[in-house]
BAFI-254334 format. One record per atom (N, C-alpha, C, O): residue number from 0; residue in three letters; chain; atom name; y, x, z. Coordinates in Angstrom, 1 decimal. Layout:
REM BAFI-254334
NUM,ala,A,CA,Y,X,Z .
...
//
This chain:
REM BAFI-254334
0,met,A,N,-22.7,4.4,-0.4 .
0,met,A,CA,-22.2,3.1,-1.2 .
0,met,A,C,-22.7,2.5,-2.4 .
0,met,A,O,-23.0,2.9,-3.5 .
1,tyr,A,N,-22.6,1.0,-1.8 .
1,tyr,A,CA,-23.1,0.0,-2.4 .
1,tyr,A,C,-22.5,-0.3,-3.9 .
1,tyr,A,O,-21.3,-0.6,-4.2 .
2,pro,A,N,-23.8,0.0,-5.0 .
2,pro,A,CA,-22.9,-0.1,-6.5 .
2,pro,A,C,-21.9,-1.8,-6.6 .
2,pro,A,O,-22.3,-2.8,-6.2 .
3,thr,A,N,-20.8,-1.6,-7.1 .
3,thr,A,CA,-19.8,-2.7,-7.2 .
3,thr,A,C,-19.3,-2.5,-8.5 .
3,thr,A,O,-19.6,-1.5,-9.1 .
4,thr,A,N,-18.6,-3.5,-9.1 .
4,thr,A,CA,-17.9,-3.3,-10.1 .
4,thr,A,C,-16.4,-3.2,-9.7 .
4,thr,A,O,-15.9,-3.9,-8.8 .
5,val,A,N,-15.7,-2.5,-10.4 .
5,val,A,CA,-14.1,-2.3,-10.3 .
5,val,A,C,-13.4,-3.6,-10.0 .
5,val,A,O,-12.7,-3.7,-9.0 .
6,lys,A,N,-13.6,-4.8,-10.9 .
6,lys,A,CA,-13.4,-6.2,-10.1 .
6,lys,A,C,-13.8,-6.7,-8.5 .
6,lys,A,O,-13.0,-7.3,-7.7 .
7,glu,A,N,-14.8,-6.3,-8.4 .
7,glu,A,CA,-15.6,-6.7,-7.3 .
7,glu,A,C,-14.5,-5.9,-6.1 .
7,glu,A,O,-14.0,-6.5,-5.2 .
8,arg,A,N,-14.3,-4.4,-6.5 .
8,arg,A,CA,-13.8,-3.6,-5.4 .
8,arg,A,C,-12.1,-4.4,-5.5 .
8,arg,A,O,-11.4,-4.4,-4.5 .
9,glu,A,N,-11.7,-4.8,-6.4 .
9,glu,A,CA,-10.1,-5.5,-6.1 .
9,glu,A,C,-10.4,-6.7,-5.5 .
9,glu,A,O,-9.4,-7.1,-4.9 .
10,val,A,N,-11.3,-7.2,-5.3 .
10,val,A,CA,-11.7,-8.8,-4.8 .
10,val,A,C,-11.5,-8.2,-3.3 .
10,val,A,O,-10.5,-8.3,-2.6 .
11,leu,A,N,-12.5,-7.4,-3.0 .
11,leu,A,CA,-12.8,-6.7,-1.8 .
11,leu,A,C,-11.6,-6.3,-1.0 .
11,leu,A,O,-11.4,-6.6,0.2 .
12,ser,A,N,-10.8,-5.5,-1.7 .
12,ser,A,CA,-9.9,-5.0,-1.3 .
12,ser,A,C,-9.1,-6.0,-0.8 .
12,ser,A,O,-9.2,-6.0,0.4 .
13,leu,A,N,-8.3,-7.1,-1.2 .
13,leu,A,CA,-7.7,-8.2,-1.2 .
13,leu,A,C,-8.3,-9.2,0.2 .
13,leu,A,O,-7.6,-9.5,1.1 .
14,ile,A,N,-9.2,-9.5,0.1 .
14,ile,A,CA,-10.2,-10.1,1.2 .
14,ile,A,C,-10.2,-9.5,2.5 .
14,ile,A,O,-10.3,-10.1,3.5 .
15,ala,A,N,-10.1,-7.9,2.3 .
15,ala,A,CA,-10.0,-6.8,3.2 .
15,ala,A,C,-8.7,-7.2,4.3 .
15,ala,A,O,-8.7,-7.4,5.5 .
16,val,A,N,-7.5,-7.2,3.4 .
16,val,A,CA,-6.2,-8.1,3.8 .
16,val,A,C,-6.1,-9.2,4.6 .
16,val,A,O,-5.3,-9.2,5.6 .
17,gly,A,N,-6.9,-10.2,4.2 .
17,gly,A,CA,-6.7,-11.1,4.6 .
17,gly,A,C,-6.3,-12.5,3.7 .
17,gly,A,O,-5.8,-13.5,4.1 .
18,leu,A,N,-6.6,-12.2,2.4 .
18,leu,A,CA,-6.1,-13.3,1.3 .
18,leu,A,C,-7.0,-14.2,1.0 .
18,leu,A,O,-8.1,-13.8,0.7 .
19,thr,A,N,-6.6,-15.5,1.0 .
19,thr,A,CA,-7.5,-16.5,0.7 .
19,thr,A,C,-8.1,-16.6,-0.9 .
19,thr,A,O,-7.3,-16.4,-1.9 .
20,thr,A,N,-9.2,-17.0,-1.1 .
20,thr,A,CA,-9.6,-17.1,-2.8 .
20,thr,A,C,-8.6,-17.5,-3.3 .
20,thr,A,O,-8.1,-16.5,-4.0 .
21,lys,A,N,-7.7,-18.6,-3.3 .
21,lys,A,CA,-6.8,-19.0,-4.2 .
21,lys,A,C,-5.7,-18.1,-4.5 .
21,lys,A,O,-5.3,-17.8,-5.6 .
22,glu,A,N,-5.0,-17.3,-2.8 .
22,glu,A,CA,-4.2,-15.8,-3.5 .
22,glu,A,C,-4.8,-14.8,-4.3 .
22,glu,A,O,-4.1,-14.1,-5.1 .
23,ile,A,N,-6.3,-14.6,-3.9 .
23,ile,A,CA,-6.6,-13.6,-4.5 .
23,ile,A,C,-6.6,-13.8,-6.1 .
23,ile,A,O,-6.4,-13.0,-7.0 .
24,ala,A,N,-7.1,-15.3,-6.3 .
24,ala,A,CA,-7.1,-15.3,-7.8 .
24,ala,A,C,-5.8,-15.4,-8.3 .
24,ala,A,O,-5.5,-14.7,-9.3 .
25,gly,A,N,-4.8,-16.3,-7.7 .
25,gly,A,CA,-2.9,-15.8,-8.1 .
25,gly,A,C,-2.7,-14.3,-8.4 .
25,gly,A,O,-2.2,-13.8,-9.5 .
26,arg,A,N,-3.3,-13.4,-7.3 .
26,arg,A,CA,-2.9,-12.1,-7.4 .
26,arg,A,C,-3.4,-11.2,-8.9 .
26,arg,A,O,-2.8,-10.5,-9.8 .
27,leu,A,N,-4.7,-11.5,-8.8 .
27,leu,A,CA,-5.5,-11.2,-10.0 .
27,leu,A,C,-5.7,-11.6,-11.7 .
27,leu,A,O,-6.2,-11.0,-12.7 .
28,asn,A,N,-4.8,-13.2,-11.5 .
28,asn,A,CA,-4.5,-13.8,-12.6 .
28,asn,A,C,-6.0,-14.1,-12.9 .
28,asn,A,O,-6.4,-13.7,-14.0 .
29,ile,A,N,-6.9,-14.8,-12.2 .
29,ile,A,CA,-8.6,-15.3,-12.8 .
29,ile,A,C,-8.5,-16.3,-11.9 .
29,ile,A,O,-7.8,-16.3,-10.9 .
30,ser,A,N,-9.5,-17.4,-12.4 .
30,ser,A,CA,-9.6,-18.6,-11.6 .
30,ser,A,C,-10.0,-18.3,-10.3 .
30,ser,A,O,-10.2,-17.1,-10.0 .
31,his,A,N,-10.2,-19.3,-9.3 .
31,his,A,CA,-10.9,-19.4,-7.9 .
31,his,A,C,-12.4,-19.1,-8.0 .
31,his,A,O,-13.0,-18.4,-7.2 .
32,his,A,N,-12.9,-19.6,-9.0 .
32,his,A,CA,-14.2,-19.8,-9.2 .
32,his,A,C,-14.9,-18.2,-9.7 .
32,his,A,O,-16.1,-18.0,-9.7 .
33,thr,A,N,-14.1,-17.4,-10.1 .
33,thr,A,CA,-14.3,-16.3,-10.3 .
33,thr,A,C,-14.7,-15.0,-9.3 .
33,thr,A,O,-15.6,-14.2,-9.2 .
34,val,A,N,-13.2,-15.4,-8.8 .
34,val,A,CA,-13.3,-14.9,-7.3 .
34,val,A,C,-14.4,-15.2,-6.4 .
34,val,A,O,-15.0,-14.4,-5.6 .
35,glu,A,N,-14.6,-16.1,-6.4 .
35,glu,A,CA,-16.2,-16.7,-5.2 .
35,glu,A,C,-17.4,-16.1,-6.3 .
35,glu,A,O,-18.5,-15.8,-5.8 .
36,thr,A,N,-17.2,-16.0,-7.4 .
36,thr,A,CA,-18.7,-15.3,-8.0 .
36,thr,A,C,-18.6,-13.9,-7.4 .
36,thr,A,O,-19.6,-13.5,-6.8 .
37,his,A,N,-17.3,-13.0,-7.7 .
37,his,A,CA,-17.3,-11.7,-7.0 .
37,his,A,C,-17.8,-11.6,-5.5 .
37,his,A,O,-18.6,-10.7,-5.0 .
38,arg,A,N,-17.3,-12.8,-4.7 .
38,arg,A,CA,-17.4,-12.7,-3.6 .
38,arg,A,C,-19.2,-12.9,-3.4 .
38,arg,A,O,-19.9,-12.2,-2.8 .
39,lys,A,N,-19.5,-13.8,-3.9 .
39,lys,A,CA,-21.2,-14.0,-3.7 .
39,lys,A,C,-21.9,-13.1,-4.0 .
39,lys,A,O,-22.9,-12.8,-3.3 .
40,asn,A,N,-21.4,-12.2,-5.3 .
40,asn,A,CA,-21.9,-11.2,-5.6 .
40,asn,A,C,-22.1,-9.9,-4.4 .
40,asn,A,O,-23.1,-9.2,-4.1 .
41,leu,A,N,-21.0,-9.8,-4.0 .
41,leu,A,CA,-20.4,-8.6,-2.9 .
41,leu,A,C,-21.2,-9.0,-1.8 .
41,leu,A,O,-21.7,-8.1,-1.1 .
42,leu,A,N,-21.3,-10.4,-1.4 .
42,leu,A,CA,-22.1,-10.7,-0.1 .
42,leu,A,C,-23.4,-10.5,-1.0 .
42,leu,A,O,-23.0,-9.3,-1.3 .
43,arg,A,N,-24.5,-10.6,-1.6 .
43,arg,A,CA,-25.5,-10.3,-1.8 .
43,arg,A,C,-25.7,-9.0,-2.1 .
43,arg,A,O,-26.7,-8.7,-1.5 .
44,lys,A,N,-25.2,-8.0,-2.7 .
44,lys,A,CA,-25.1,-6.5,-2.8 .
44,lys,A,C,-25.4,-5.9,-1.4 .
44,lys,A,O,-26.3,-5.1,-1.2 .
45,cys,A,N,-24.5,-6.4,-0.7 .
45,cys,A,CA,-24.9,-5.6,0.7 .
45,cys,A,C,-25.1,-6.3,1.7 .
45,cys,A,O,-24.6,-6.0,2.8 .
46,gln,A,N,-26.1,-7.8,1.5 .
46,gln,A,CA,-27.0,-8.2,2.2 .
46,gln,A,C,-26.1,-8.7,3.3 .
46,gln,A,O,-26.7,-8.8,4.4 .
47,ala,A,N,-24.7,-9.0,3.4 .
47,ala,A,CA,-23.7,-9.9,4.3 .
47,ala,A,C,-23.9,-11.2,3.9 .
47,ala,A,O,-24.0,-11.6,2.8 .
48,lys,A,N,-23.8,-12.1,5.6 .
48,lys,A,CA,-23.7,-13.4,5.6 .
48,lys,A,C,-22.4,-13.8,5.6 .
48,lys,A,O,-22.2,-14.9,5.2 .
49,asn,A,N,-21.5,-13.1,5.9 .
49,asn,A,CA,-20.5,-13.7,5.6 .
49,asn,A,C,-18.9,-12.6,5.0 .
49,asn,A,O,-19.1,-11.4,4.8 .
50,ser,A,N,-17.7,-13.0,4.8 .
50,ser,A,CA,-16.7,-11.8,4.6 .
50,ser,A,C,-16.8,-10.6,5.7 .
50,ser,A,O,-17.1,-9.4,5.5 .
51,ala,A,N,-16.5,-11.2,7.0 .
51,ala,A,CA,-16.4,-10.1,8.0 .
51,ala,A,C,-17.5,-9.3,8.0 .
51,ala,A,O,-17.3,-8.1,7.9 .
52,glu,A,N,-18.7,-9.7,8.0 .
52,glu,A,CA,-20.0,-8.6,7.5 .
52,glu,A,C,-19.7,-7.5,6.8 .
52,glu,A,O,-19.9,-6.3,7.0 .
53,leu,A,N,-19.2,-8.5,5.5 .
53,leu,A,CA,-19.3,-7.6,4.2 .
53,leu,A,C,-18.1,-6.5,4.5 .
53,leu,A,O,-18.3,-5.4,4.1 .
54,ile,A,N,-16.7,-6.8,5.2 .
54,ile,A,CA,-15.7,-5.7,5.3 .
54,ile,A,C,-16.5,-4.6,6.1 .
54,ile,A,O,-16.4,-3.5,5.7 .
55,gln,A,N,-17.4,-5.1,7.5 .
55,gln,A,CA,-17.7,-4.1,8.3 .
55,gln,A,C,-18.8,-3.4,7.4 .
55,gln,A,O,-18.8,-2.2,7.3 .
56,lys,A,N,-19.7,-4.0,6.7 .
56,lys,A,CA,-20.6,-2.9,6.4 .
56,lys,A,C,-20.2,-2.0,5.2 .
56,lys,A,O,-21.0,-1.1,4.9 .
57,met,A,N,-18.7,-2.4,4.3 .
57,met,A,CA,-18.3,-1.8,3.4 .
57,met,A,C,-17.3,-0.7,4.4 .
57,met,A,O,-17.1,0.4,3.9 .
58,ile,A,N,-16.8,-0.9,5.5 .
58,ile,A,CA,-16.0,0.4,6.1 .
58,ile,A,C,-17.0,1.4,6.8 .
58,ile,A,O,-16.8,2.6,6.9 .
59,ala,A,N,-18.2,0.8,7.2 .
59,ala,A,CA,-19.2,1.8,7.2 .
59,ala,A,C,-20.1,2.7,6.4 .
59,ala,A,O,-20.9,3.6,6.7 .
60,ala,A,N,-19.9,2.1,5.4 .
60,ala,A,CA,-20.6,3.3,4.2 .
60,ala,A,C,-19.4,4.4,3.4 .
60,ala,A,O,-19.4,5.3,2.6 .
61,ile,A,N,-18.4,3.7,4.1 .
61,ile,A,CA,-17.8,4.7,3.2 .
61,ile,A,C,-17.1,5.9,4.6 .
61,ile,A,O,-16.8,7.1,4.2 .
62,met,A,N,-17.0,5.5,5.9 .
62,met,A,CA,-16.9,6.3,7.0 .
62,met,A,C,-18.0,7.6,7.0 .
62,met,A,O,-19.0,7.6,6.4 .
63,pro,A,N,-17.6,8.6,7.6 .
63,pro,A,CA,-18.5,9.8,7.6 .
63,pro,A,C,-19.3,9.0,9.1 .
63,pro,A,O,-18.9,8.2,9.9 .
64,gln,A,N,-20.8,9.8,8.9 .
64,gln,A,CA,-21.5,9.4,10.3 .
64,gln,A,C,-21.0,10.4,11.3 .
64,gln,A,O,-20.5,11.5,11.2 .
65,lys,A,N,-21.2,9.5,12.6 .
65,lys,A,CA,-20.9,10.8,13.6 .
65,lys,A,C,-21.7,11.5,13.9 .
65,lys,A,O,-22.8,11.1,13.7 .
66,pro,A,N,-21.6,12.8,14.4 .
66,pro,A,CA,-22.6,13.6,14.8 .
66,pro,A,C,-23.0,13.2,15.8 .
66,pro,A,O,-22.4,12.6,16.7 .
67,ser,A,N,-24.2,13.6,15.8 .
67,ser,A,CA,-25.2,13.2,16.9 .
67,ser,A,C,-25.3,13.7,18.0 .
67,ser,A,O,-25.7,14.9,17.9 .
68,gln,A,N,-25.0,13.4,19.4 .
68,gln,A,CA,-24.8,13.6,20.7 .
68,gln,A,C,-25.6,14.4,21.1 .
68,gln,A,O,-26.8,13.9,21.1 .
69,leu,A,N,-25.5,15.7,21.5 .
69,leu,A,CA,-26.3,17.1,22.3 .
69,leu,A,C,-27.0,16.1,23.7 .
69,leu,A,O,-27.7,16.7,24.6 .
//
Protein backbone atom coordinates (compact mmCIF):
# COMPACT_ATOMS: atom_id res chain seq x y z
CA MET A 1 0.00 0.00 0.00
CA TYR A 2 1.15 3.51 -0.72
CA PRO A 3 1.82 5.74 2.32
CA THR A 4 -1.06 8.21 2.53
CA THR A 5 -2.51 10.53 5.14
CA VAL A 6 -6.00 10.19 6.57
CA LYS A 7 -7.15 13.26 4.62
CA GLU A 8 -5.64 11.92 1.37
CA ARG A 9 -7.58 8.67 1.87
CA GLU A 10 -10.78 10.66 2.44
CA VAL A 11 -10.18 12.63 -0.76
CA LEU A 12 -9.34 9.43 -2.64
CA SER A 13 -12.55 7.72 -1.55
CA LEU A 14 -14.57 10.69 -2.79
CA ILE A 15 -12.67 10.79 -6.09
CA ALA A 16 -13.45 7.08 -6.46
CA VAL A 17 -17.21 7.71 -6.25
CA GLY A 18 -16.97 10.43 -8.88
CA LEU A 19 -17.20 13.65 -6.90
CA THR A 20 -15.69 16.80 -8.37
CA THR A 21 -13.06 18.87 -6.59
CA LYS A 22 -15.72 21.42 -5.62
CA GLU A 23 -18.02 18.68 -4.27
CA ILE A 24 -15.18 17.09 -2.29
CA ALA A 25 -14.23 20.46 -0.84
CA GLY A 26 -17.82 21.05 0.29
CA ARG A 27 -18.17 17.56 1.73
CA LEU A 28 -14.91 17.80 3.72
CA ASN A 29 -15.31 21.51 4.54
CA ILE A 30 -11.93 22.40 3.01
CA SER A 31 -10.98 24.67 0.11
CA HIS A 32 -10.82 23.36 -3.44
CA HIS A 33 -7.12 24.29 -3.43
CA THR A 34 -6.57 21.92 -0.52
CA VAL A 35 -8.40 19.15 -2.39
CA GLU A 36 -6.15 19.77 -5.41
CA THR A 37 -3.07 19.60 -3.18
CA HIS A 38 -4.19 16.24 -1.77
CA ARG A 39 -4.95 14.97 -5.29
CA LYS A 40 -1.51 16.08 -6.55
CA ASN A 41 0.18 14.41 -3.57
CA LEU A 42 -1.70 11.18 -4.24
CA LEU A 43 -0.79 11.25 -7.94
CA ARG A 44 2.87 11.81 -7.06
CA LYS A 45 3.00 9.13 -4.37
CA CYS A 46 1.34 6.56 -6.63
CA GLN A 47 3.16 7.70 -9.77
CA ALA A 48 -0.18 8.06 -11.56
CA LYS A 49 -0.88 10.36 -14.49
CA ASN A 50 -4.56 10.99 -13.74
CA SER A 51 -7.35 10.14 -11.31
CA ALA A 52 -8.41 7.02 -13.22
CA GLU A 53 -4.91 5.58 -13.04
CA LEU A 54 -4.71 6.60 -9.37
CA ILE A 55 -7.86 4.62 -8.53
CA GLN A 56 -6.63 1.65 -10.58
CA LYS A 57 -3.31 1.58 -8.72
CA MET A 58 -4.92 1.92 -5.32
CA ILE A 59 -7.34 -0.94 -6.05
CA ALA A 60 -4.45 -3.10 -7.26
CA ALA A 61 -2.54 -2.29 -4.06
CA ILE A 62 -5.32 -3.58 -1.80
CA MET A 63 -6.47 -6.56 -3.84
CA PRO A 64 -4.89 -9.93 -3.09
CA GLN A 65 -2.57 -11.14 -5.80
CA LYS A 66 -3.98 -13.75 -8.18
CA PRO A 67 -2.44 -17.18 -7.71
CA SER A 68 -0.13 -18.05 -10.55
CA GLN A 69 -1.60 -20.43 -13.08
CA LEU A 70 -0.03 -23.86 -13.28
